[in-house]
Residue frames as a rotation matrix with the C-alpha (Angstrom) as fourth column:
MET 1
0.571 0.821 -0.006 0.00
0.821 -0.571 0.006 0.00
0.001 -0.008 -1.000 0.00
LEU 2
-0.360 -0.676 0.643 1.20
0.665 -0.669 -0.331 3.46
0.654 0.308 0.691 -0.89
LYS 3
-0.513 0.114 -0.851 1.10
0.682 -0.548 -0.485 6.44
-0.521 -0.829 0.204 1.43
ILE 4
0.321 0.655 0.684 -1.46
0.873 -0.484 0.054 9.19
0.367 0.580 -0.727 0.60
LEU 5
-0.634 -0.515 -0.577 -0.17
0.651 -0.758 -0.039 12.76
-0.418 -0.401 0.816 0.60
TYR 6
0.531 0.827 0.185 -2.32
0.830 -0.465 -0.308 15.86
-0.169 0.317 -0.933 0.17
SER 7
-0.499 -0.623 0.602 -0.98
0.700 -0.700 -0.143 18.98
0.510 0.350 0.785 -1.53
HIS 8
-0.821 0.168 -0.546 -1.73
0.287 -0.704 -0.649 22.29
-0.493 -0.690 0.530 0.17
LYS 9
-0.795 0.525 -0.304 -4.07
-0.582 -0.520 0.625 23.10
0.170 0.674 0.719 -2.72
VAL 10
-0.439 0.644 -0.627 -6.15
0.169 0.744 0.647 20.00
0.883 0.178 -0.435 -2.09
LYS 11
-0.606 0.213 -0.767 -6.63
0.790 0.050 -0.610 20.89
-0.092 -0.976 -0.198 1.55
GLN 12
-0.804 0.306 -0.510 -7.97
-0.249 -0.952 -0.179 24.25
-0.541 -0.017 0.841 0.36
ASP 13
-0.711 0.543 -0.446 -10.10
-0.433 0.162 0.887 22.56
0.554 0.824 0.120 -2.33
LEU 14
-0.479 0.523 -0.705 -11.75
0.616 0.773 0.154 20.27
0.625 -0.361 -0.692 0.22
LYS 15
-0.650 0.225 -0.725 -12.41
0.557 -0.508 -0.657 23.14
-0.516 -0.832 0.205 2.62
SER 16
-0.818 0.339 -0.465 -13.92
-0.517 -0.788 0.334 25.23
-0.253 0.514 0.820 -0.21
ILE 17
-0.606 0.610 -0.511 -16.14
-0.085 0.588 0.804 22.32
0.791 0.531 -0.305 -1.31
SER 18
-0.487 0.381 -0.786 -17.25
0.838 0.457 -0.299 21.73
0.245 -0.804 -0.542 2.27
ASP 19
-0.745 0.146 -0.651 -17.92
0.249 -0.845 -0.474 25.40
-0.618 -0.515 0.593 2.98
PHE 20
-0.832 0.425 -0.356 -19.88
-0.538 -0.462 0.705 25.89
0.135 0.778 0.613 -0.24
ILE 21
-0.433 0.684 -0.587 -22.16
0.174 0.702 0.690 22.89
0.885 0.196 -0.423 0.30
ALA 22
-0.606 0.140 -0.783 -22.57
0.794 0.164 -0.585 23.67
0.047 -0.976 -0.211 4.01
GLN 23
-0.955 0.288 -0.071 -24.27
-0.287 -0.958 -0.020 26.93
-0.073 0.001 0.997 3.11
ASP 24
-0.185 0.921 -0.343 -27.30
-0.799 0.062 0.599 24.86
0.573 0.384 0.724 2.06
SER 25
0.844 0.485 -0.229 -26.76
-0.310 0.789 0.531 21.58
0.439 -0.377 0.816 3.87
PRO 26
0.094 -0.832 0.547 -24.15
-0.995 -0.058 0.083 20.88
-0.037 -0.552 -0.833 6.55
ILE 27
0.394 0.098 0.914 -25.04
-0.304 0.952 0.029 17.18
-0.867 -0.289 0.405 6.43
TYR 28
0.943 -0.024 0.333 -24.38
0.313 0.411 -0.856 16.88
-0.116 0.911 0.395 2.67
SER 29
0.595 -0.797 0.107 -21.20
-0.713 -0.584 -0.387 18.88
0.371 0.153 -0.916 3.14
ILE 30
-0.002 -0.570 0.822 -19.88
-0.823 0.468 0.322 16.19
-0.569 -0.675 -0.470 5.47
LYS 31
0.536 0.286 0.794 -21.16
0.077 0.921 -0.383 13.33
-0.841 0.266 0.472 3.30
THR 32
0.982 -0.180 -0.061 -19.58
-0.095 -0.183 -0.979 14.81
0.165 0.967 -0.196 0.16
VAL 33
0.250 -0.951 0.182 -16.14
-0.930 -0.288 -0.229 15.27
0.270 -0.112 -0.956 1.69
GLN 34
0.050 -0.184 0.982 -16.33
-0.597 0.782 0.177 11.78
-0.800 -0.595 -0.071 3.24
SER 35
0.819 0.324 0.473 -17.16
0.161 0.661 -0.733 10.28
-0.550 0.677 0.489 -0.15
ILE 36
0.769 -0.628 -0.117 -14.22
-0.442 -0.389 -0.808 12.11
0.462 0.673 -0.577 -1.77
GLN 37
-0.004 -0.807 0.591 -11.91
-0.997 0.051 0.064 10.89
-0.082 -0.589 -0.804 1.01
LYS 38
0.396 0.231 0.889 -13.19
-0.265 0.955 -0.130 7.33
-0.879 -0.184 0.440 0.58
THR 39
0.995 -0.050 0.091 -12.30
0.100 0.224 -0.969 7.44
0.028 0.973 0.228 -3.12
ILE 40
0.436 -0.888 0.148 -8.88
-0.763 -0.451 -0.463 8.86
0.478 0.089 -0.874 -2.27
ALA 41
0.147 -0.353 0.924 -8.30
-0.800 0.507 0.321 6.05
-0.582 -0.786 -0.208 0.23
LEU 42
0.855 0.226 0.468 -8.77
0.063 0.849 -0.525 3.50
-0.515 0.478 0.711 -2.60
LEU 43
0.806 -0.569 -0.163 -5.79
-0.394 -0.310 -0.865 5.03
0.441 0.762 -0.474 -4.37
SER 44
0.170 -0.751 0.638 -3.50
-0.932 0.087 0.351 3.68
-0.319 -0.655 -0.685 -1.67
GLU 45
-0.035 -0.112 0.993 -4.19
-0.126 0.986 0.107 0.14
-0.991 -0.122 -0.049 -2.86
PHE 46
0.194 0.240 0.951 -5.19
0.844 0.454 -0.287 0.67
-0.500 0.858 -0.115 -6.49
PRO 47
0.040 -0.198 -0.979 -3.37
-0.008 -0.980 0.198 3.73
-0.999 0.000 -0.041 -7.84
TYR 48
-0.795 -0.559 -0.236 -2.90
-0.240 -0.067 0.968 2.47
-0.557 0.826 -0.080 -11.40
ILE 49
-0.564 0.580 0.588 -6.38
0.722 0.692 0.009 1.43
-0.402 0.429 -0.809 -12.48
TRP 50
0.487 0.780 -0.393 -7.76
0.477 -0.614 -0.629 4.86
-0.732 0.119 -0.671 -13.33
LYS 51
0.856 0.028 0.516 -7.23
0.502 -0.281 -0.818 7.12
0.122 0.959 -0.255 -16.32
THR 52
-0.098 -0.967 -0.237 -3.75
0.865 -0.200 0.459 8.43
-0.491 -0.160 0.856 -17.13
ILE 53
0.913 0.256 -0.319 -3.33
0.104 -0.900 -0.422 12.12
-0.395 0.352 -0.848 -17.95
ASP 54
0.403 -0.890 -0.212 0.46
-0.839 -0.266 -0.475 12.02
0.367 0.370 -0.854 -18.13
TRP 55
-0.062 -0.451 -0.890 2.90
-0.169 0.884 -0.436 9.22
0.984 0.123 -0.131 -17.40
SER 56
-0.805 -0.238 -0.543 2.69
0.447 0.358 -0.820 9.78
0.390 -0.903 -0.181 -13.61
ILE 57
-0.813 0.582 -0.002 -0.44
-0.488 -0.685 -0.541 11.94
-0.316 -0.439 0.841 -13.37
ARG 58
-0.798 0.594 -0.098 -3.82
0.471 0.717 0.514 10.23
0.376 0.364 -0.852 -13.22
GLU 59
-0.679 0.646 0.349 -7.42
-0.714 -0.691 -0.111 11.05
0.170 -0.325 0.930 -12.48
VAL 60
-0.786 0.558 -0.265 -10.41
0.584 0.811 -0.022 9.32
0.203 -0.172 -0.964 -10.92
ILE 61
-0.438 0.742 0.508 -14.02
-0.422 -0.668 0.612 10.44
0.794 0.054 0.606 -10.65
GLU 62
-0.936 0.326 0.130 -15.73
-0.027 0.305 -0.952 10.16
-0.350 -0.895 -0.277 -7.27
THR 63
-0.845 0.519 0.127 -18.98
0.327 0.315 0.891 8.76
0.422 0.795 -0.436 -8.58
LYS 64
-0.212 0.844 -0.493 -21.62
0.969 0.116 -0.217 9.68
-0.126 -0.524 -0.843 -5.99
TYR 65
0.473 0.364 -0.802 -21.20
0.412 -0.896 -0.164 13.47
-0.779 -0.253 -0.574 -6.04
ARG 66
0.733 -0.157 0.662 -19.11
0.670 0.001 -0.742 13.71
0.116 0.988 0.106 -9.25
TYR 67
0.774 -0.599 -0.205 -15.78
-0.462 -0.756 0.464 15.17
-0.433 -0.265 -0.862 -8.17
LYS 68
0.772 -0.608 -0.188 -12.62
0.114 0.423 -0.899 14.71
0.626 0.672 0.396 -10.18
ILE 69
0.796 -0.597 0.102 -9.50
-0.164 -0.049 0.985 13.81
-0.583 -0.801 -0.137 -8.21
VAL 70
0.749 -0.641 -0.170 -6.17
-0.215 0.009 -0.977 14.41
0.627 0.768 -0.131 -9.94
TYR 71
0.816 -0.449 0.363 -3.19
-0.296 0.214 0.931 12.63
-0.496 -0.867 0.042 -8.43
GLU 72
0.303 -0.821 -0.483 0.42
-0.803 0.052 -0.593 11.68
0.512 0.568 -0.644 -9.02
VAL 73
0.998 0.024 0.065 1.86
-0.052 0.879 0.474 8.23
-0.046 -0.476 0.878 -8.34
SER 74
0.114 -0.992 -0.059 5.46
-0.912 -0.081 -0.401 7.61
0.393 0.100 -0.914 -7.26
LYS 75
-0.291 -0.308 -0.906 7.12
-0.099 0.951 -0.292 4.47
0.952 0.005 -0.307 -5.92
ILE 76
-0.856 -0.157 -0.493 6.29
0.445 0.262 -0.856 5.35
0.263 -0.952 -0.155 -2.31
ALA 77
-0.593 0.626 -0.506 3.23
0.247 -0.457 -0.854 7.60
-0.767 -0.632 0.116 -2.37
VAL 78
-0.147 0.645 0.750 0.15
0.923 -0.184 0.339 8.90
0.356 0.742 -0.568 -4.08
THR 79
-0.817 -0.132 -0.562 0.02
0.353 -0.884 -0.305 12.70
-0.456 -0.448 0.769 -3.98
ILE 80
0.200 0.941 0.272 -3.42
0.949 -0.117 -0.294 14.24
-0.245 0.317 -0.916 -4.42
LEU 81
-0.766 -0.612 0.200 -2.97
0.641 -0.699 0.317 17.34
-0.054 0.370 0.927 -6.58
SER 82
-0.851 0.525 -0.003 -6.49
-0.515 -0.834 0.197 18.66
0.101 0.169 0.980 -7.14
VAL 83
-0.635 0.769 0.067 -10.14
0.721 0.622 -0.306 18.00
-0.277 -0.146 -0.950 -6.39
TYR 84
-0.809 0.398 -0.433 -12.92
-0.448 -0.894 0.014 19.78
-0.382 0.206 0.901 -8.27
LYS 85
0.110 0.954 0.278 -16.49
-0.252 0.297 -0.921 19.32
-0.961 0.031 0.273 -9.48
TYR 86
-0.797 -0.361 0.484 -16.60
0.283 0.485 0.828 17.17
-0.534 0.796 -0.284 -12.61
GLN 87
0.095 0.793 -0.601 -18.61
-0.534 -0.469 -0.703 18.63
-0.840 0.388 0.379 -15.48
ASN 88
-0.455 -0.165 0.875 -19.29
0.495 0.770 0.402 15.98
-0.740 0.616 -0.269 -18.10
THR 89
-0.663 0.149 -0.734 -19.84
-0.538 -0.776 0.329 17.73
-0.521 0.613 0.594 -21.43
TRP 90
-0.911 0.318 -0.263 -21.88
-0.003 0.632 0.775 14.75
0.413 0.707 -0.575 -22.70
GLU 91
-0.565 0.726 -0.393 -24.70
0.784 0.322 -0.531 15.21
-0.259 -0.608 -0.751 -20.19
């Protein structure tokens, strides 16, 4: 299992997501961030099964609330680089 590291930007991203949703629903704010963190936790064990952006940069979509998680894989860790709302242009 690889270690999960969060960039400073991601900590800000998660706080912004939480704060924005909490304006309407504190409960969904917590549930959304927990769902994102659950998806991130999977990367520790399965970092290579999601879409490649660049040779070491990958992305995964948190499916329940539709957030894109961009991350980098090294030999010892998965570094979460960005989390943002996924906008599928096909919908």
